[in-house]
N, CA, C and O atoms as CSV, one atom per row, in Angstrom:
chain,resi,resn,atom,element,x,y,z
A,1,MET,N,N,26.837,-7.506,-19.334
A,1,MET,CA,C,27.168,-6.388,-20.176
A,1,MET,C,C,27.858,-5.332,-19.329
A,1,MET,O,O,27.332,-4.933,-18.290
A,2,GLN,N,N,29.004,-4.882,-19.748
A,2,GLN,CA,C,29.741,-3.858,-19.027
A,2,GLN,C,C,29.626,-2.526,-19.757
A,2,GLN,O,O,29.525,-2.470,-20.983
A,3,PHE,N,N,29.644,-1.467,-18.975
A,3,PHE,CA,C,29.572,-0.125,-19.529
A,3,PHE,C,C,30.880,0.599,-19.251
A,3,PHE,O,O,31.484,0.423,-18.193
A,4,ASP,N,N,31.313,1.410,-20.205
A,4,ASP,CA,C,32.571,2.139,-20.058
A,4,ASP,C,C,32.449,3.327,-19.115
A,4,ASP,O,O,33.437,3.719,-18.495
A,5,SER,N,N,31.267,3.902,-18.995
A,5,SER,CA,C,31.078,5.057,-18.126
A,5,SER,C,C,29.644,5.056,-17.600
A,5,SER,O,O,28.791,4.284,-18.038
A,6,PHE,N,N,29.422,5.943,-16.655
A,6,PHE,CA,C,28.074,6.054,-16.075
A,6,PHE,C,C,27.067,6.542,-17.116
A,6,PHE,O,O,25.915,6.108,-17.113
A,7,SER,N,N,27.489,7.431,-17.996
A,7,SER,CA,C,26.576,7.939,-19.031
A,7,SER,C,C,26.203,6.823,-20.012
A,7,SER,O,O,25.086,6.799,-20.528
A,8,ASP,N,N,27.135,5.899,-20.270
A,8,ASP,CA,C,26.791,4.735,-21.105
A,8,ASP,C,C,25.771,3.847,-20.390
A,8,ASP,O,O,24.869,3.287,-21.015
A,9,PHE,N,N,25.930,3.730,-19.071
A,9,PHE,CA,C,24.966,2.953,-18.289
A,9,PHE,C,C,23.579,3.576,-18.358
A,9,PHE,O,O,22.582,2.875,-18.535
A,10,ILE,N,N,23.520,4.887,-18.218
A,10,ILE,CA,C,22.235,5.592,-18.289
A,10,ILE,C,C,21.640,5.480,-19.691
A,10,ILE,O,O,20.428,5.320,-19.836
A,11,ALA,N,N,22.472,5.560,-20.714
A,11,ALA,CA,C,21.987,5.516,-22.101
A,11,ALA,C,C,21.510,4.122,-22.492
A,11,ALA,O,O,20.651,3.991,-23.364
A,12,MET,N,N,22.045,3.086,-21.870
A,12,MET,CA,C,21.649,1.695,-22.137
A,12,MET,C,C,21.664,1.363,-23.630
A,12,MET,O,O,20.727,0.759,-24.151
A,13,GLY,N,N,22.705,1.753,-24.288
A,13,GLY,CA,C,22.846,1.416,-25.697
A,13,GLY,C,C,21.808,2.086,-26.587
A,13,GLY,O,O,21.450,1.547,-27.635
A,14,GLY,N,N,21.326,3.246,-26.184
A,14,GLY,CA,C,20.325,3.965,-26.971
A,14,GLY,C,C,18.898,3.687,-26.533
A,14,GLY,O,O,17.965,4.317,-27.032
A,15,TYR,N,N,18.713,2.748,-25.602
A,15,TYR,CA,C,17.373,2.402,-25.137
A,15,TYR,C,C,17.110,2.887,-23.717
A,15,TYR,O,O,16.150,2.457,-23.079
A,16,GLY,N,N,17.952,3.772,-23.227
A,16,GLY,CA,C,17.851,4.245,-21.849
A,16,GLY,C,C,16.507,4.856,-21.510
A,16,GLY,O,O,15.966,4.605,-20.432
A,17,PHE,N,N,15.957,5.658,-22.418
A,17,PHE,CA,C,14.673,6.297,-22.143
A,17,PHE,C,C,13.603,5.255,-21.853
A,17,PHE,O,O,12.837,5.411,-20.902
A,18,TYR,N,N,13.534,4.202,-22.647
A,18,TYR,CA,C,12.514,3.175,-22.475
A,18,TYR,C,C,12.781,2.304,-21.253
A,18,TYR,O,O,11.859,1.912,-20.537
A,19,VAL,N,N,14.058,2.009,-21.028
A,19,VAL,CA,C,14.428,1.183,-19.868
A,19,VAL,C,C,14.084,1.914,-18.582
A,19,VAL,O,O,13.424,1.352,-17.708
A,20,TRP,N,N,14.525,3.164,-18.457
A,20,TRP,CA,C,14.291,3.897,-17.216
A,20,TRP,C,C,12.826,4.294,-17.060
A,20,TRP,O,O,12.328,4.400,-15.939
A,21,LEU,N,N,12.140,4.513,-18.166
A,21,LEU,CA,C,10.705,4.784,-18.089
A,21,LEU,C,C,9.968,3.557,-17.549
A,21,LEU,O,O,9.063,3.691,-16.726
A,22,SER,N,N,10.346,2.381,-18.001
A,22,SER,CA,C,9.684,1.167,-17.511
A,22,SER,C,C,10.015,0.920,-16.041
A,22,SER,O,O,9.135,0.529,-15.274
A,23,PHE,N,N,11.266,1.141,-15.633
A,23,PHE,CA,C,11.610,0.994,-14.220
A,23,PHE,C,C,10.846,2.007,-13.374
A,23,PHE,O,O,10.318,1.658,-12.318
A,24,GLY,N,N,10.783,3.245,-13.823
A,24,GLY,CA,C,10.080,4.283,-13.076
A,24,GLY,C,C,8.598,4.013,-12.947
A,24,GLY,O,O,8.025,4.166,-11.868
A,25,SER,N,N,7.968,3.608,-14.052
A,25,SER,CA,C,6.531,3.333,-13.983
A,25,SER,C,C,6.257,2.125,-13.095
A,25,SER,O,O,5.266,2.105,-12.365
A,26,CYS,N,N,7.119,1.126,-13.151
A,26,CYS,CA,C,6.955,-0.042,-12.286
A,26,CYS,C,C,7.090,0.362,-10.816
A,26,CYS,O,O,6.307,-0.083,-9.977
A,27,ALA,N,N,8.076,1.199,-10.502
A,27,ALA,CA,C,8.262,1.659,-9.125
A,27,ALA,C,C,7.056,2.458,-8.645
A,27,ALA,O,O,6.620,2.287,-7.507
A,28,LEU,N,N,6.511,3.326,-9.491
A,28,LEU,CA,C,5.326,4.104,-9.102
A,28,LEU,C,C,4.119,3.211,-8.857
A,28,LEU,O,O,3.365,3.423,-7.907
A,29,ILE,N,N,3.938,2.221,-9.705
A,29,ILE,CA,C,2.816,1.295,-9.528
A,29,ILE,C,C,2.961,0.517,-8.228
A,29,ILE,O,O,1.991,0.363,-7.486
A,30,LEU,N,N,4.172,0.024,-7.947
A,30,LEU,CA,C,4.396,-0.726,-6.711
A,30,LEU,C,C,4.195,0.148,-5.478
A,30,LEU,O,O,3.631,-0.307,-4.483
A,31,LEU,N,N,4.654,1.401,-5.536
A,31,LEU,CA,C,4.424,2.318,-4.420
A,31,LEU,C,C,2.939,2.607,-4.242
A,31,LEU,O,O,2.453,2.699,-3.115
A,32,GLY,N,N,2.221,2.751,-5.346
A,32,GLY,CA,C,0.777,2.957,-5.270
A,32,GLY,C,C,0.069,1.776,-4.621
A,32,GLY,O,O,-0.834,1.956,-3.804
A,33,ILE,N,N,0.477,0.582,-4.984
A,33,ILE,CA,C,-0.102,-0.621,-4.375
A,33,ILE,C,C,0.216,-0.681,-2.885
A,33,ILE,O,O,-0.643,-1.031,-2.076
A,34,LEU,N,N,1.453,-0.338,-2.523
A,34,LEU,CA,C,1.856,-0.342,-1.120
A,34,LEU,C,C,1.014,0.628,-0.296
A,34,LEU,O,O,0.471,0.257,0.745
A,35,PHE,N,N,0.905,1.874,-0.766
A,35,PHE,CA,C,0.139,2.870,-0.023
A,35,PHE,C,C,-1.349,2.519,0.019
A,35,PHE,O,O,-2.012,2.757,1.028
A,36,SER,N,N,-1.870,1.964,-1.052
A,36,SER,CA,C,-3.266,1.540,-1.073
A,36,SER,C,C,-3.503,0.415,-0.062
A,36,SER,O,O,-4.508,0.418,0.648
A,37,SER,N,N,-2.593,-0.529,0.000
A,37,SER,CA,C,-2.715,-1.639,0.943
A,37,SER,C,C,-2.633,-1.152,2.387
A,37,SER,O,O,-3.395,-1.601,3.244
A,38,LEU,N,N,-1.709,-0.234,2.652
A,38,LEU,CA,C,-1.589,0.303,4.003
A,38,LEU,C,C,-2.848,1.061,4.395
A,38,LEU,O,O,-3.308,0.953,5.531
A,39,ASN,N,N,-3.407,1.827,3.465
A,39,ASN,CA,C,-4.635,2.578,3.731
A,39,ASN,C,C,-5.811,1.626,3.975
A,39,ASN,O,O,-6.605,1.843,4.891
A,40,ASP,N,N,-5.922,0.583,3.164
A,40,ASP,CA,C,-6.995,-0.395,3.340
A,40,ASP,C,C,-6.867,-1.117,4.671
A,40,ASP,O,O,-7.867,-1.365,5.346
A,41,THR,N,N,-5.644,-1.455,5.051
A,41,THR,CA,C,-5.414,-2.134,6.334
A,41,THR,C,C,-5.848,-1.254,7.489
A,41,THR,O,O,-6.504,-1.719,8.421
A,42,LYS,N,N,-5.481,0.019,7.429
A,42,LYS,CA,C,-5.865,0.955,8.487
A,42,LYS,C,C,-7.388,1.087,8.562
A,42,LYS,O,O,-7.962,1.127,9.650
A,43,ARG,N,N,-8.028,1.154,7.405
A,43,ARG,CA,C,-9.483,1.294,7.362
A,43,ARG,C,C,-10.180,0.047,7.912
A,43,ARG,O,O,-11.167,0.157,8.639
A,44,ILE,N,N,-9.676,-1.123,7.570
A,44,ILE,CA,C,-10.278,-2.378,8.030
A,44,ILE,C,C,-10.107,-2.529,9.538
A,44,ILE,O,O,-11.042,-2.929,10.231
A,45,ILE,N,N,-8.918,-2.213,10.051
A,45,ILE,CA,C,-8.693,-2.311,11.495
A,45,ILE,C,C,-9.614,-1.363,12.247
A,45,ILE,O,O,-10.155,-1.723,13.292
A,46,SER,N,N,-9.793,-0.168,11.730
A,46,SER,CA,C,-10.701,0.801,12.350
A,46,SER,C,C,-12.142,0.279,12.340
A,46,SER,O,O,-12.863,0.416,13.328
A,47,SER,N,N,-12.545,-0.308,11.241
A,47,SER,CA,C,-13.896,-0.853,11.127
A,47,SER,C,C,-14.121,-2.003,12.110
A,47,SER,O,O,-15.175,-2.088,12.739
A,48,VAL,N,N,-13.144,-2.871,12.236
A,48,VAL,CA,C,-13.252,-3.996,13.174
A,48,VAL,C,C,-13.320,-3.482,14.602
A,48,VAL,O,O,-14.092,-3.991,15.414
A,49,ARG,N,N,-12.510,-2.472,14.909
A,49,ARG,CA,C,-12.515,-1.887,16.249
A,49,ARG,C,C,-13.883,-1.272,16.565
A,49,ARG,O,O,-14.403,-1.445,17.667
A,50,GLN,N,N,-14.460,-0.558,15.604
A,50,GLN,CA,C,-15.779,0.041,15.805
A,50,GLN,C,C,-16.846,-1.032,15.999
A,50,GLN,O,O,-17.732,-0.885,16.840
A,51,GLN,N,N,-16.762,-2.107,15.224
A,51,GLN,CA,C,-17.734,-3.196,15.347
A,51,GLN,C,C,-17.627,-3.854,16.722
A,51,GLN,O,O,-18.647,-4.179,17.330
A,52,ALA,N,N,-16.414,-4.051,17.214
A,52,ALA,CA,C,-16.228,-4.655,18.534
A,52,ALA,C,C,-16.792,-3.752,19.628
A,52,ALA,O,O,-17.409,-4.239,20.575
A,53,GLN,N,N,-16.585,-2.440,19.506
A,53,GLN,CA,C,-17.140,-1.499,20.477
A,53,GLN,C,C,-18.667,-1.512,20.435
A,53,GLN,O,O,-19.327,-1.471,21.474
A,54,ARG,N,N,-19.221,-1.569,19.223
A,54,ARG,CA,C,-20.668,-1.627,19.061
A,54,ARG,C,C,-21.239,-2.880,19.724
A,54,ARG,O,O,-22.242,-2.810,20.433
A,55,GLU,N,N,-20.602,-4.015,19.492
A,55,GLU,CA,C,-21.063,-5.267,20.079
A,55,GLU,C,C,-20.955,-5.242,21.596
A,55,GLU,O,O,-21.811,-5.794,22.289
A,56,GLU,N,N,-19.912,-4.609,22.117
A,56,GLU,CA,C,-19.749,-4.495,23.569
A,56,GLU,C,C,-20.851,-3.633,24.171
A,56,GLU,O,O,-21.383,-3.956,25.233
A,57,ARG,N,N,-21.198,-2.535,23.494
A,57,ARG,CA,C,-22.298,-1.688,23.987
A,57,ARG,C,C,-23.622,-2.436,23.968
A,57,ARG,O,O,-24.420,-2.299,24.895
A,58,ILE,N,N,-23.867,-3.217,22.935
A,58,ILE,CA,C,-25.100,-4.000,22.842
A,58,ILE,C,C,-25.146,-5.032,23.960
A,58,ILE,O,O,-26.191,-5.242,24.576
A,59,LYS,N,N,-24.009,-5.678,24.221
A,59,LYS,CA,C,-23.932,-6.690,25.265
A,59,LYS,C,C,-24.213,-6.068,26.638
A,59,LYS,O,O,-24.941,-6.648,27.444
A,60,LYS,N,N,-23.640,-4.892,26.904
A,60,LYS,CA,C,-23.879,-4.209,28.177
A,60,LYS,C,C,-25.344,-3.801,28.309
A,60,LYS,O,O,-25.935,-3.923,29.382
A,61,ALA,N,N,-25.926,-3.315,27.207
A,61,ALA,CA,C,-27.330,-2.897,27.241
A,61,ALA,C,C,-28.234,-4.085,27.531
A,61,ALA,O,O,-29.192,-3.949,28.292
A,62,LYS,N,N,-27.960,-5.231,26.953
A,62,LYS,CA,C,-28.778,-6.434,27.211
A,62,LYS,C,C,-28.625,-6.901,28.652
A,62,LYS,O,O,-29.594,-7.348,29.266
A,63,GLN,N,N,-27.402,-6.801,29.202
A,63,GLN,CA,C,-27.203,-7.189,30.586
A,63,GLN,C,C,-27.941,-6.261,31.540
A,63,GLN,O,O,-28.519,-6.710,32.530
A,64,GLU,N,N,-27.920,-4.955,31.238
A,64,GLU,CA,C,-28.630,-3.994,32.101
A,64,GLU,C,C,-30.127,-4.166,31.981
A,64,GLU,O,O,-30.844,-3.985,32.965
A,65,ALA,N,N,-30.614,-4.506,30.813
A,65,ALA,CA,C,-32.047,-4.698,30.620
A,65,ALA,C,C,-32.513,-5.978,31.323
A,65,ALA,O,O,-33.660,-6.061,31.761
A,66,GLY,N,N,-31.644,-6.957,31.428
A,66,GLY,CA,C,-32.015,-8.224,32.054
A,66,GLY,C,C,-32.016,-8.163,33.569
A,66,GLY,O,O,-32.600,-9.037,34.209
A,67,GLN,N,N,-31.382,-7.163,34.166
A,67,GLN,CA,C,-31.296,-7.079,35.626
A,67,GLN,C,C,-32.524,-6.515,36.245
A,67,GLN,O,O,-32.595,-6.385,37.467
């Protein structure tokens, strides 16, 4: 489908409001998922790092207690 002008492209044959609303809402949802995933990844990595440090401290304490 070809459009004669940019305003015709934006209008989308009278359905522009619904078309652009659906594109916009889809983009917002995808951005929300992206930011949520990045936040969850950061939180999980931090948790794993803390667990590894905790296990290392426990291991050192057991070695010192055994000496």
